[in-house]
DODO-442188 format. One line per field, with one value per atom (N, C-alpha, C, CB): residue in one letter; atom name; y, x, z. Coordinates in steps of 0.02 Angstrom, whole numbers, plus 50000, padded with zeros to 5 digits. Glycine has a CB too. Example, Ala and Ser with C-alpha at 12.3 -4.5 7.8 and 13.67 -1.06 7.14 Angstrom:
rest: (a  a  a  a  s  s  s  s)
atom: (N  CA  C  CB  N  CA  C  CB)
v: (49716  49775  49835  49776  49888  49947  50002  49970)
u: (50660  50615  50660  50565  50642  50684  50645  50704)
w: (50390  50390  50390  50452  50354  50357  50394  50286)
//
This chain:
rest: (m  m  m  m  h  h  h  h  t  t  t  t  p  p  p  p  n  n  n  n  i  i  i  i  n  n  n  n  l  l  l  l  l  l  l  l  e  e  e  e  l  l  l  l  e  e  e  e  t  t  t  t  v  v  v  v  d  d  d  d  s  s  s  s  t  t  t  t  n  n  n  n  t  t  t  t  y  y  y  y  a  a  a  a  k  k  k  k  n  n  n  n  n  n  n  n  f  f  f  f  d  d  d  d  a  a  a  a  l  l  l  l  a  a  a  a  d  d  d  d  g  g  g  g  t  t  t  t  l  l  l  l  v  v  v  v  c  c  c  c  a  a  a  a  e  e  e  e  m  m  m  m  q  q  q  q  t  t  t  t  a  a  a  a  g  g  g  g  r  r  r  r  g  g  g  g  r  r  r  r  l  l  l  l  g  g  g  g  r  r  r  r  s  s  s  s  w  w  w  w  v  v  v  v  s  s  s  s  p  p  p  p  a  a  a  a  g  g  g  g  a  a  a  a  s  s  s  s  i  i  i  i  y  y  y  y  a  a  a  a  s  s  s  s  l  l  l  l  v  v  v  v  m  m  m  m  k  k  k  k  q  q  q  q  i  i  i  i  e  e  e  e  n  n  n  n  p  p  p  p  f  f  f  f  y  y  y  y  a  a  a  a  t  t  t  t  v  v  v  v  t  t  t  t  a  a  a  a  s  s  s  s  l  l  l  l  a  a  a  a  a  a  a  a  q  q  q  q  e  e  e  e  v  v  v  v  l  l  l  l  l  l  l  l  k  k  k  k  a  a  a  a  y  y  y  y  p  p  p  p  r  r  r  r  g  g  g  g  g  g  g  g  f  f  f  f  f  f  f  f  i  i  i  i  k  k  k  k  w  w  w  w  p  p  p  p  n  n  n  n  d  d  d  d  i  i  i  i  y  y  y  y  s  s  s  s  g  g  g  g  h  h  h  h  r  r  r  r  k  k  k  k  i  i  i  i  a  a  a  a  g  g  g  g  i  i  i  i  l  l  l  l  c  c  c  c  e  e  e  e  a  a  a  a  v  v  v  v  s  s  s  s  g  g  g  g  a  a  a  a  d  d  d  d  g  g  g  g  i  i  i  i  r  r  r  r  g  g  g  g  v  v  v  v  i  i  i  i  a  a  a  a  g  g  g  g  i  i  i  i  g  g  g  g  v  v  v  v  n  n  n  n  i  i  i  i  n  n  n  n  l  l  l  l  a  a  a  a  p  p  p  p  q  q  q  q  e  e  e  e  l  l  l  l  d  d  d  d  r  r  r  r  i  i  i  i  d  d  d  d  q  q  q  q  p  p  p  p  a  a  a  a  a  a  a  a  s  s  s  s  l  l  l  l  l  l  l  l  s  s  s  s  l  l  l  l  s  s  s  s  g  g  g  g  k  k  k  k  i  i  i  i  f  f  f  f  s  s  s  s  v  v  v  v  k  k  k  k  e  e  e  e  l  l  l  l  t  t  t  t  a  a  a  a  s  s  s  s  l  l  l  l  a  a  a  a  e  e  e  e  s  s  s  s  l  l  l  l  t  t  t  t  t  t  t  t  y  y  y  y  y  y  y  y  q  q  q  q  i  i  i  i  y  y  y  y  l  l  l  l  s  s  s  s  e  e  e  e  p  p  p  p  e  e  e  e  k  k  k  k  l  l  l  l  f  f  f  f  a  a  a  a  e  e  e  e  w  w  w  w  k  k  k  k  s  s  s  s  h  h  h  h  n  n  n  n  l  l  l  l)
atom: (N  CA  C  CB  N  CA  C  CB  N  CA  C  CB  N  CA  C  CB  N  CA  C  CB  N  CA  C  CB  N  CA  C  CB  N  CA  C  CB  N  CA  C  CB  N  CA  C  CB  N  CA  C  CB  N  CA  C  CB  N  CA  C  CB  N  CA  C  CB  N  CA  C  CB  N  CA  C  CB  N  CA  C  CB  N  CA  C  CB  N  CA  C  CB  N  CA  C  CB  N  CA  C  CB  N  CA  C  CB  N  CA  C  CB  N  CA  C  CB  N  CA  C  CB  N  CA  C  CB  N  CA  C  CB  N  CA  C  CB  N  CA  C  CB  N  CA  C  CB  N  CA  C  CB  N  CA  C  CB  N  CA  C  CB  N  CA  C  CB  N  CA  C  CB  N  CA  C  CB  N  CA  C  CB  N  CA  C  CB  N  CA  C  CB  N  CA  C  CB  N  CA  C  CB  N  CA  C  CB  N  CA  C  CB  N  CA  C  CB  N  CA  C  CB  N  CA  C  CB  N  CA  C  CB  N  CA  C  CB  N  CA  C  CB  N  CA  C  CB  N  CA  C  CB  N  CA  C  CB  N  CA  C  CB  N  CA  C  CB  N  CA  C  CB  N  CA  C  CB  N  CA  C  CB  N  CA  C  CB  N  CA  C  CB  N  CA  C  CB  N  CA  C  CB  N  CA  C  CB  N  CA  C  CB  N  CA  C  CB  N  CA  C  CB  N  CA  C  CB  N  CA  C  CB  N  CA  C  CB  N  CA  C  CB  N  CA  C  CB  N  CA  C  CB  N  CA  C  CB  N  CA  C  CB  N  CA  C  CB  N  CA  C  CB  N  CA  C  CB  N  CA  C  CB  N  CA  C  CB  N  CA  C  CB  N  CA  C  CB  N  CA  C  CB  N  CA  C  CB  N  CA  C  CB  N  CA  C  CB  N  CA  C  CB  N  CA  C  CB  N  CA  C  CB  N  CA  C  CB  N  CA  C  CB  N  CA  C  CB  N  CA  C  CB  N  CA  C  CB  N  CA  C  CB  N  CA  C  CB  N  CA  C  CB  N  CA  C  CB  N  CA  C  CB  N  CA  C  CB  N  CA  C  CB  N  CA  C  CB  N  CA  C  CB  N  CA  C  CB  N  CA  C  CB  N  CA  C  CB  N  CA  C  CB  N  CA  C  CB  N  CA  C  CB  N  CA  C  CB  N  CA  C  CB  N  CA  C  CB  N  CA  C  CB  N  CA  C  CB  N  CA  C  CB  N  CA  C  CB  N  CA  C  CB  N  CA  C  CB  N  CA  C  CB  N  CA  C  CB  N  CA  C  CB  N  CA  C  CB  N  CA  C  CB  N  CA  C  CB  N  CA  C  CB  N  CA  C  CB  N  CA  C  CB  N  CA  C  CB  N  CA  C  CB  N  CA  C  CB  N  CA  C  CB  N  CA  C  CB  N  CA  C  CB  N  CA  C  CB  N  CA  C  CB  N  CA  C  CB  N  CA  C  CB  N  CA  C  CB  N  CA  C  CB  N  CA  C  CB  N  CA  C  CB  N  CA  C  CB  N  CA  C  CB  N  CA  C  CB  N  CA  C  CB  N  CA  C  CB  N  CA  C  CB  N  CA  C  CB  N  CA  C  CB  N  CA  C  CB  N  CA  C  CB  N  CA  C  CB  N  CA  C  CB  N  CA  C  CB  N  CA  C  CB  N  CA  C  CB  N  CA  C  CB  N  CA  C  CB  N  CA  C  CB  N  CA  C  CB  N  CA  C  CB  N  CA  C  CB  N  CA  C  CB  N  CA  C  CB  N  CA  C  CB  N  CA  C  CB  N  CA  C  CB  N  CA  C  CB  N  CA  C  CB  N  CA  C  CB  N  CA  C  CB  N  CA  C  CB  N  CA  C  CB  N  CA  C  CB  N  CA  C  CB  N  CA  C  CB  N  CA  C  CB  N  CA  C  CB  N  CA  C  CB  N  CA  C  CB  N  CA  C  CB  N  CA  C  CB  N  CA  C  CB  N  CA  C  CB  N  CA  C  CB  N  CA  C  CB  N  CA  C  CB  N  CA  C  CB  N  CA  C  CB  N  CA  C  CB  N  CA  C  CB  N  CA  C  CB  N  CA  C  CB  N  CA  C  CB  N  CA  C  CB  N  CA  C  CB  N  CA  C  CB)
v: (54417  54358  54401  54309  54361  54408  54357  54429  54381  54329  54340  54339  54291  54293  54297  54216  54313  54336  54240  54419  54215  54149  54140  54135  54127  54130  54058  54173  54034  53991  53955  54019  53903  53852  53824  53813  53810  53781  53723  53807  53675  53604  53565  53547  53546  53495  53443  53485  53412  53315  53303  53253  53286  53271  53210  53339  53183  53120  53157  53054  53204  53216  53273  53181  53333  53409  53400  53483  53351  53365  53324  53316  53280  53267  53303  53208  53306  53384  53419  53419  53464  53509  53493  53528  53427  53407  53421  53311  53369  53373  53415  53320  53491  53550  53599  53567  53575  53634  53702  53614  53674  53731  53790  53693  53767  53797  53805  53755  53812  53871  53930  53810  53960  54015  53995  54094  54002  54007  54034  54072  54006  54053  54020  54157  53977  53945  53895  53899  53890  53851  53819  53878  53758  53692  53669  53640  53688  53675  53608  53736  53559  53541  53509  53494  53505  53468  53423  53437  53374  53300  53287  53242  53243  53186  53115  53184  53096  53014  52972  52991  52990  52954  53005  52905  53035  53090  53032  53151  53063  53036  53074  53051  53045  53047  53018  52985  53048  53010  52973  53008  52921  52830  52803  52802  52854  52820  52780  52795  52828  52814  52839  52849  52831  52861  52919  52800  52960  53021  53010  53106  53000  52998  53066  52995  53072  53130  53151  53120  53167  53152  53235  53084  53225  53275  53357  53220  53393  53453  53434  53490  53410  53394  53431  53278  53430  53458  53486  53408  53542  53566  53502  53605  53525  53454  53522  53389  53523  53585  53572  53613  53601  53598  53673  53544  53698  53739  53730  53753  53772  53766  53809  53807  53797  53850  53851  53831  53892  53887  53926  53938  53959  53978  53943  54078  53889  53833  53768  53825  53760  53683  53647  53695  53644  53566  53569  53590  53509  53518  53516  53487  53521  53531  53609  53510  53639  53713  53731  53780  53705  53671  53684  53555  53610  53589  53620  53527  53663  53708  53760  53733  53793  53866  53830  53907  53777  53752  53736  53701  53700  53682  53718  53652  53789  53858  53882  53898  53900  53902  53878  53915  53818  53771  53766  53708  53749  53764  53827  53775  53889  53972  53945  54087  53934  53937  53900  53909  53845  53798  53814  53753  53860  53892  53983  53890  54020  54063  54016  54105  53963  53932  53937  53856  53881  53847  53868  53752  53916  53934  53882  53982  53846  53803  53732  53809  53718  53653  53639  53659  53689  53648  53631  53552  53630  53631  53627  53682  53594  53575  53538  53524  53537  53521  53465  53571  53413  53363  53356  53292  53337  53324  53259  53313  53270  53310  53349  53276  53334  53349  53346  53285  53337  53325  53384  53250  53391  53437  53396  53479  53409  53371  53403  53321  53386  53429  53339  53513  53362  53298  53238  53270  53199  53136  53097  53100  53173  53149  53204  53139  53161  53196  53233  53149  53302  53348  53368  53421  53384  53383  53368  53408  53363  53324  53377  53224  53373  53402  53357  53449  53353  53320  53371  53267  53350  53404  53350  53455  53357  53341  53372  53302  53374  53418  53396  53419  53451  53436  53440  53458  53393  53386  53386  53319  53437  53425  53414  53481  53408  53395  53438  53413  53496  53543  53525  53633  53501  53476  53508  53510  53513  53517  53607  53487  53623  53663  53707  53601  53677  53667  53615  53682  53662  53607  53611  53633  53572  53552  53542  53497  53566  53583  53545  53712  53511  53471  53489  53404  53506  53529  53484  53642  53448  53431  53429  53383  53469  53478  53449  53541  53405  53375  53454  53312  53462  53508  53483  53506  53462  53443  53341  53482  53321  53247  53211  53203  53174  53138  53110  53099  53094  53035  52959  53015  52972  52852  52868  52808  52939  52982  52967  53061  52984  52984  52905  53057  52891  52790  52754  52728  52782  52752  52758  52760  52790  52839  52795  52916  52755  52728  52713  52715  52767  52810  52845  52850  52858  52916  52969  52955  53013  53084  53108  53088  53172  53208  53260  53243  53295  53376  53438  53376  53486  53534  53526  53575  53487  53474  53424  53485  53374  53322  53384  53254  53401  53436  53498  53481  53544  53603  53577  53634  53527  53504  53576  53473  53594  53621  53634  53661  53641  53653  53743  53646  53693  53763  53770  53778  53824  53830  53813  53905  53737  53744  53786  53703  53829  53876  53950  53884  53973  54006  54009  53985  53938  53924  53901  53884  53907  53902  53962  53889  54005  54070  54102  54095  54077  54092  54066  54057  54006  53960  53981  53909  54023  54062  54131  54074  54168  54230  54210  54255  54142  54131  54088  54124  54067  54048  54089  54025  54157  54198  54234  54235  54236  54256  54243  54245  54163  54110  54085  54055  54088  54112  54171  54137  54249  54287  54289  54341  54252  54251  54210  54226  54154  54118  54156  54055  54164  54216  54286  54266  54305  54348  54343  54402  54316  54305  54217  54340  54166  54095  54099  54043  54110  54096  54133  54135  54174  54181  54130  54240  54120  54055  53977  54043  53951  53929  53884  53974  53976  53972  53983  53984  54004  54008  53921  54061  53900  53829  53781  53778  53780  53762  53759  53829  53806  53852  53802  53966  53770  53761  53684  53798  53646  53571  53541  53562  53473  53431  53363  53402)
u: (53895  53947  53993  53999  54019  54062  54125  54032  54180  54230  54270  54283  54261  54292  54389  54260  54419  54489  54486  54475  54547  54589  54611  54638  54576  54623  54631  54585  54704  54745  54731  54810  54717  54718  54751  54672  54827  54847  54837  54880  54846  54867  54917  54822  54960  54978  54981  54967  54950  54948  54854  54974  54852  54774  54782  54735  54722  54723  54707  54654  54670  54659  54643  54621  54671  54649  54556  54722  54558  54490  54446  54495  54444  54405  54406  54405  54442  54424  54414  54460  54405  54345  54278  54364  54281  54197  54174  54175  54207  54160  54179  54137  54194  54190  54172  54262  54127  54108  54068  54089  54037  53978  54002  53907  54067  54107  54150  54131  54160  54251  54206  54360  54227  54205  54235  54230  54191  54218  54288  54167  54314  54374  54444  54338  54402  54453  54516  54408  54570  54623  54641  54666  54595  54650  54692  54643  54776  54827  54865  54846  54907  54935  54989  54889  55049  55105  55131  55095  55052  55067  55004  55105  54977  54931  54953  54898  54894  54905  54877  54864  54819  54781  54767  54711  54827  54797  54771  54862  54730  54684  54698  54600  54684  54707  54620  54792  54622  54568  54568  54565  54490  54503  54504  54579  54527  54531  54590  54484  54632  54720  54749  54764  54794  54820  54874  54858  54897  54924  55000  54847  55053  55112  55117  55166  55122  55111  55144  55075  55218  55275  55296  55386  55276  55284  55367  55298  55328  55347  55383  55386  55360  55404  55337  55425  55287  55237  55188  55208  55145  55088  55040  55074  54996  54921  54880  54909  54836  54778  54727  54774  54670  54599  54558  54558  54541  54511  54439  54534  54391  54320  54295  54300  54251  54220  54167  54222  54107  54039  53996  54040  54056  53994  54007  53994  54030  54039  54023  54132  53982  53924  53936  53809  53981  54014  54094  54020  54109  54176  54222  54195  54169  54237  54275  54210  54203  54232  54276  54143  54272  54327  54397  54322  54384  54469  54495  54484  54459  54493  54517  54448  54500  54514  54574  54440  54568  54631  54679  54623  54675  54739  54758  54740  54733  54772  54807  54752  54786  54834  54874  54823  54883  54923  55005  54863  54954  55023  55051  54996  55010  55062  55100  54988  55099  55126  55204  55076  55185  55243  55273  55231  55265  55282  55329  55209  55292  55341  55386  55318  55384  55432  55485  55413  55473  55544  55532  55549  55509  55508  55517  55559  55572  55589  55570  55656  55532  55505  55446  55470  55417  55394  55301  55462  55270  55217  55167  55213  55115  55080  55004  55132  54919  54882  54866  54838  54871  54864  54780  54936  54720  54650  54652  54615  54609  54572  54617  54518  54643  54653  54730  54610  54774  54842  54896  54865  54923  54996  55042  55003  55095  55144  55205  55118  55281  55311  55350  55333  55344  55369  55317  55440  55328  55302  55288  55345  55318  55303  55253  55372  55215  55163  55185  55114  55186  55213  55144  55268  55094  55057  54974  55079  54923  54851  54800  54839  54733  54685  54647  54647  54610  54543  54491  54547  54434  54383  54341  54358  54291  54225  54163  54237  54103  54040  54043  53968  54001  53954  53909  53952  53863  53781  53753  53755  53674  53644  53591  53642  53525  53452  53439  53412  53455  53438  53493  53455  53526  53564  53646  53523  53686  53760  53752  53804  53798  53811  53886  53827  53921  53993  54023  54026  54095  54142  54209  54164  54270  54317  54360  54303  54410  54434  54538  54408  54527  54592  54637  54589  54707  54773  54841  54802  54859  54908  54998  54877  55016  55088  55155  55110  55193  55264  55321  55302  55358  55394  55475  55370  55482  55550  55529  55575  55494  55494  55563  55401  55601  55665  55649  55701  55727  55714  55666  55787  55695  55691  55595  55809  55582  55508  55499  55495  55492  55440  55462  55470  55491  55503  55436  55586  55417  55375  55308  55385  55274  55229  55235  55245  55155  55154  55132  55142  55163  55164  55218  55113  55265  55340  55278  55383  55327  55328  55397  55307  55379  55430  55409  55457  55456  55443  55474  55455  55472  55532  55587  55525  55602  55658  55702  55673  55675  55688  55706  55610  55682  55674  55741  55568  55750  55770  55846  55719  55846  55891  55932  55948  55853  55853  55810  55881  55825  55748  55695  55784  55635  55599  55547  55560  55513  55501  55423  55524  55390  55353  55269  55371  55290  55242  55257  55267  55319  55319  55270  55370  55278  55249  55161  55293  55138  55061  55031  55061  55078  55073  55057  55150  55089  55082  55014  55145  55012  54967  54891  54981  54896  54836  54814  54842  54879  54871  54831  54945  54876  54827  54777  54851  54741  54679  54633  54675  54656  54606  54585  54616  54664  54654  54606  54693  54615  54564  54510  54590  54527  54419  54382  54406  54437  54380  54349  54391  54414  54413  54339  54477  54349  54280  54238  54261  54241  54159  54120  54183  54184  54164  54179  54188  54215  54231  54226  54316  54194  54199  54249  54104  54212  54213  54303  54137  54328  54401  54455  54414  54411  54454  54454  54417  54413  54406  54442  54399  54458  54492  54561  54469  54594  54650  54665  54657  54609  54644  54650  54573  54612  54620  54680  54596  54705  54752  54828  54740  54827  54858  54848  54866  54807  54778  54788  54718  54828  54871  54806  54993)
w: (60372  60406  60449  60345  60503  60542  60535  60628  60511  60506  60583  60431  60616  60683  60684  60722  60706  60750  60769  60842  60736  60754  60804  60725  60874  60946  60961  61018  60995  60992  61061  60978  61059  61126  61115  61151  61169  61171  61221  61162  61189  61254  61254  61260  61305  61297  61258  61323  61297  61285  61261  61397  61204  61180  61134  61134  61154  61106  61027  61132  61020  60957  60951  60930  60921  60936  60895  60882  60867  60804  60863  60696  60910  60940  61008  60937  61037  61077  61051  61112  61000  60964  60947  60907  60938  60923  60996  60893  61055  61088  61133  61106  61150  61175  61099  61221  61063  61034  61044  61000  61088  61103  61154  61139  61187  61243  61188  61316  61113  61104  61049  61035  61036  60981  60917  60999  60882  60790  60796  60730  60769  60754  60822  60770  60844  60891  60854  60944  60851  60850  60900  60833  60908  60959  60955  60973  60968  60965  61019  60968  60990  61062  61035  61117  61081  61098  61051  61151  61092  61063  61053  61107  61014  61019  61031  60964  61076  61096  61041  61170  61002  60925  60902  60923  60855  60797  60752  60751  60717  60654  60581  60674  60526  60455  60433  60433  60383  60318  60318  60257  60305  60293  60356  60256  60444  60485  60490  60485  60469  60473  60530  60414  60556  60624  60606  60673  60629  60605  60683  60607  60642  60668  60720  60607  60780  60845  60887  60885  60855  60946  60957  60934  61011  61047  61014  61126  60997  60980  60916  61036  60867  60806  60727  60807  60763  60703  60731  60654  60698  60701  60719  60637  60772  60786  60781  60891  60755  60737  60740  60679  60755  60729  60730  60777  60701  60685  60688  60637  60743  60765  60692  60853  60662  60589  60603  60508  60611  60653  60585  60747  60554  60501  60416  60494  60434  60359  60392  60317  60319  60363  60298  60389  60264  60204  60241  60075  60255  60253  60205  60283  60149  60100  60093  60019  60078  60072  60164  60052  60192  60279  60248  60308  60185  60162  60120  60135  60099  60037  60063  59979  60134  60173  60211  60231  60253  60281  60240  60317  60189  60137  60119  60087  60084  60075  60100  60073  60182  60237  60279  60259  60260  60268  60198  60267  60152  60087  60105  59994  60111  60110  60196  60117  60222  60276  60270  60324  60238  60193  60156  60160  60118  60069  60086  60031  60136  60171  60187  60232  60249  60286  60229  60315  60192  60139  60070  60134  60042  59958  59929  59927  59927  59877  59892  59865  59928  59951  59890  60038  59846  59778  59815  59759  59858  59891  59843  59933  59861  59809  59847  59761  59820  59853  59802  59879  59848  59804  59849  59805  59780  59784  59832  59706  59873  59903  59951  59932  59981  60066  60091  60115  60033  60057  60031  60032  60030  60048  60051  60117  59966  59952  59917  59918  59927  59901  59903  59936  59806  59768  59769  59804  59784  59793  59866  59758  59916  59982  60012  60026  60064  60104  60164  60126  60165  60230  60253  60211  60239  60256  60256  60261  60310  60283  60322  60314  60272  60319  60345  60294  60387  60398  60416  60455  60396  60404  60425  60338  60466  60489  60528  60516  60498  60537  60583  60519  60631  60678  60665  60723  60709  60686  60745  60643  60735  60810  60783  60871  60813  60821  60764  60896  60749  60691  60608  60729  60604  60543  60558  60464  60531  60528  60548  60438  60612  60678  60644  60763  60600  60585  60570  60624  60566  60529  60583  60434  60605  60635  60574  60681  60565  60499  60564  60456  60546  60556  60516  60550  60580  60511  60539  60510  60522  60532  60483  60547  60516  60464  60467  60465  60459  60484  60501  60403  60528  60563  60543  60647  60619  60637  60623  60739  60597  60625  60572  60611  60595  60574  60535  60611  60498  60455  60479  60439  60539  60571  60615  60701  60605  60623  60571  60643  60514  60435  60417  60351  60437  60402  60423  60453  60496  60525  60514  60575  60452  60409  60369  60387  60348  60323  60237  60362  60197  60142  60144  60136  60076  60072  60117  59959  60155  60185  60177  60262  60194  60216  60279  60154  60300  60338  60329  60405  60334  60341  60358  60372  60428  60410  60383  60439  60334  60297  60216  60299  60223  60146  60167  60125  60202  60226  60245  60288  60291  60331  60404  60265  60417  60484  60506  60497  60579  60628  60623  60733  60619  60624  60683  60555  60696  60765  60766  60796  60793  60786  60819  60776  60852  60890  60840  60990  60827  60759  60688  60739  60671  60631  60644  60609  60688  60728  60720  60811  60753  60754  60660  60795  60629  60554  60514  60519  60549  60536  60539  60579  60608  60623  60589  60688  60562  60503  60443  60471  60413  60362  60352  60320  60414  60430  60427  60481  60468  60461  60399  60502  60353  60293  60254  60266  60250  60210  60231  60196  60285  60318  60296  60413  60301  60279  60218  60286  60150  60096  60086  60072  60111  60091  60105  60121  60170  60194  60145  60277  60125  60080  59998  60106  59984  59910  59903  59890  59901  59909  59824  59918  59786  59722  59718  59672  59735  59730  59759  59760  59816  59854  59817  59935  59806  59743  59680  59728  59643  59609  59591  59591  59689  59704  59716  59764  59747  59777  59692  59854  59672  59567  59570  59495  59577  59533  59574  59553  59660  59676  59670  59717  59654  59648  59601  59652  59629  59561  59581  59578)
//
C-alpha cells in the first residue's frame, strides 16, 4: 500500500467538512484533509451538533481511501489529534476516551467522527472528521451540552489554528503510514493512551 501525503484543501465556510468530503469523495485524492474556517452545521457522534465558530478551532475531515473500517480511522485520527494537543500544551494531560474523544481531566477538547463511504461494490473508504477546540472562549464553551475545554481555556493563551492544522496534517501522515505498514503498533499505542 502507498502512503499518501496529506494535502490540505482549505475552505472558508462549509456546512460540515465530513459532508463536503463525502459528497466529493470521488474527486478528492486519498489523504486530502478538508479544512474549514467555519462550519454552519458541524456534526458529532449520535447526531450531536459541533459548535463551530469562525477561526476558533480545527474543523477538518481526512479522506482515507485505504481504510474500510471506521474504527481503524478513529484510531488513526485520535492518535494524531492527541499528539497535536500534547505538542501544543504538554501540561494538558490529554487522553483518549473510548471510543472517539480526547479529554483533559473531565472536559472534552476534541472529537472524532468517522463515516464509511459506500458504493455498489461495498465500502470504498472512510472520512475521518476531526474537531479540536483551540481558541474557544469560556462563553462559547458554555454553549456546549457537556463539560468542554479548549487550548485557550486550559493555557490562557491564543494559538494559531493554521499552524495547528498543519501540525495535524503531519501527525495524520505519520499515523496513516503506521496503520498501513504496522497496524499492530498503531493499536498498541492507541490502547496505551486510551481510558
